[in-house]
C-alpha positions in Angstrom: -30.5 -20.5 38.2 -27.2 -19.4 38.6 -24.8 -19.4 36.3 -22.1 -21.7 36.0 -18.5 -21.2 36.2 -18.0 -22.3 32.7 -21.2 -20.3 31.3 -19.6 -17.2 32.9 -15.9 -18.0 31.3 -17.7 -18.0 28.1 -19.3 -14.7 28.6 -15.8 -13.5 29.9 -14.1 -14.4 26.5 -17.0 -13.4 24.5 -16.3 -10.2 26.1 -12.9 -9.7 25.7 -13.4 -10.9 22.0 -15.5 -8.6 21.4 -13.3 -5.5 22.9 -10.9 -6.9 20.9 -12.4 -7.0 18.1 -13.4 -3.0 18.5 -9.6 -2.5 19.0 -8.7 -3.8 15.9 -10.7 -2.1 14.1 -10.2 1.2 15.7 -6.7 0.6 14.8 -7.8 -0.1 11.0 -10.0 2.9 11.0 -7.7 5.3 12.4 -4.9 4.0 10.2 -7.0 4.3 7.1 -9.4 7.4 7.6 -7.2 9.4 10.3 -7.8 9.6 14.3 -9.6 13.2 13.7 -12.1 12.1 11.1 -12.8 8.6 12.6 -16.0 7.7 14.2 -17.7 5.4 16.8 -20.0 4.0 14.3 -17.6 3.4 11.9 -15.5 1.1 13.6 -18.4 -0.8 14.9 -19.3 -1.4 11.5 -16.0 -2.3 10.6 -16.0 -4.6 13.6 -19.3 -6.0 12.2 -21.3 -4.7 15.4 -23.1 -2.0 16.5 -22.4 1.1 17.9 -23.7 0.5 20.9 -21.2 -2.1 21.6 -19.1 0.4 21.8 -20.6 1.9 24.6 -21.6 -1.3 26.2 -17.8 -2.4 26.5 -16.3 0.9 26.7 -18.6 3.6 27.5 -17.2 6.4 25.8 -15.2 6.7 22.8 -12.4 8.5 24.7 -12.3 5.0 26.8 -12.2 3.0 23.5 -9.5 5.2 22.1 -7.5 5.0 25.5 -7.7 1.3 25.1 -6.1 1.7 21.7 -3.5 3.8 23.1 -3.0 1.0 25.6 -2.9 -1.8 23.1 -0.5 0.5 20.8 2.1 0.6 24.0 1.6 -2.9 24.4 2.4 -4.5 21.3 5.4 -1.9 21.3 7.3 -3.0 24.4 6.4 -6.6 23.6 8.6 -5.8 20.3 11.1 -5.0 22.4 11.3 -7.9 24.6 12.3 -10.0 21.9 15.7 -7.9 21.9 18.6 -9.1 22.7 21.3 -8.8 25.7 25.0 -8.9 26.5 25.0 -12.5 25.1 25.3 -11.7 22.1 28.3 -9.1 20.4 27.9 -5.5 20.1 27.3 -4.9 16.5 24.9 -7.8 16.0 22.9 -6.5 18.7 23.1 -2.9 17.9 21.8 -4.1 14.2 19.2 -6.3 15.7 17.9 -3.7 17.9 17.5 -0.9 14.8 15.7 -3.6 13.0 13.0 -4.0 15.9 12.8 -0.3 16.8 12.2 0.7 13.0 9.7 -1.9 12.8 8.2 -1.4 16.0 7.2 2.2 15.8 5.9 1.3 12.5 3.5 -1.2 13.5 -0.1 -0.2 12.8 -1.2 -0.4 16.4 1.8 2.1 17.4 1.0 4.5 14.9 -3.2 4.1 15.6 -1.8 5.4 19.1 0.3 8.3 17.9 -2.5 9.4 15.8 -4.7 9.8 18.8 -2.4 11.6 20.8 -1.6 13.9 17.7 -5.6 14.2 17.3 -6.2 14.8 21.1 -3.7 17.2 21.5 -5.6 19.7 22.5 -8.1 17.7 24.4 -5.8 17.7 28.6 -8.2 15.8 30.3 -7.8 12.9 27.6 -3.7 13.5 28.0 -3.4 13.0 31.5 -5.5 9.7 31.4 -3.3 8.6 28.5 0.2 9.1 30.7 0.1 6.7 33.1 -0.3 4.4 30.8 2.7 5.9 28.2 5.0 6.5 31.2 4.8 2.7 32.2 5.7 1.7 28.9 8.6 4.4 28.5 10.2 3.6 31.8 10.1 -0.4 30.4 11.6 0.7 27.4 14.3 2.6 29.4 14.9 -0.8 31.3 15.0 -2.9 28.3 17.3 -0.8 26.2 19.8 -0.1 29.5 19.6 -3.9 30.4 20.4 -4.7 27.0 23.4 -2.1 26.7 25.1 -2.4 30.4 28.3 -4.1 29.1 29.0 -1.1 27.2 30.6 1.1 30.2 27.9 4.2 29.4 26.1 5.6 32.2 22.4 4.5 32.5 22.0 8.6 31.5 23.6 8.6 27.9 22.3 5.3 26.8 18.3 6.9 27.6 19.9 9.7 25.5 20.7 7.3 23.0 17.0 5.6 22.7 15.3 8.9 22.8 17.2 10.0 19.8 16.7 6.8 17.7 12.7 7.1 18.7 13.2 10.4 17.4 14.7 9.9 13.8 12.5 7.0 13.6 9.1 9.0 14.2 10.6 12.1 12.3 11.0 9.3 9.1 7.4 8.3 9.8 6.1 11.8 9.3 7.7 12.9 6.2 6.9 9.6 4.8 3.6 10.4 5.6 3.9 13.9 3.2 6.2 12.1 1.1 6.4 8.6 0.4 9.6 8.7 -1.5 11.9 9.9 1.7 13.8 7.2 2.9 16.0 8.6 5.7 16.3 6.6 8.9 16.8 3.2 7.5 17.3 0.2 9.6 21.3 0.5 8.3 21.0 4.1 9.2 19.9 3.4 12.9 22.7 0.8 13.5 25.6 3.2 12.3 23.7 6.0 14.7 23.9 3.3 17.4 27.0 1.7 16.6 28.8 5.4 16.2 27.7 6.8 19.7 27.9 3.6 21.9 31.7 2.7 19.8 33.0 6.0 18.2 33.0 4.0 15.5 31.4 4.6 12.0 
């Protein structure tokens, strides 16, 4: 008996749900234990699944981790899509961008993605595998940012450098806070002031 269309959809839905559960569990375990210490057995247990489920749905641990990175960049890009464009006055626009960037890079999925990149920094094959995902995400982020600030009169390259600077400030603070939770630099206000100063020359 051939499977019906509805049963095929049901099977596809179940597969998608299982994959999503494993990715969600991986994000949680990575942020709790660290990417270097996490295991597929730990991830499967957190998802209330067996270790075989990881192999069945992803094949290898690396494939699961690449899916986590893909999910992290997708979450990051989706957050930036909510940022305003030239229809909003510049000070308010930059304030919203600062808040969105501040929160997006601190999101659990984004942090897990960066954790995995650091943990696999000595694995060229893994880094090469994730590079297309990263480049696509970065290009989209650049496009969203430059489109939102197209009315400022700055060259595209200048705007991209500013986004890179803001991103570096955020990531640097995340690293510092990992060893010193009292570090409170690169707040939303700080990021807003940085953007405002660089774009308008006003502090």
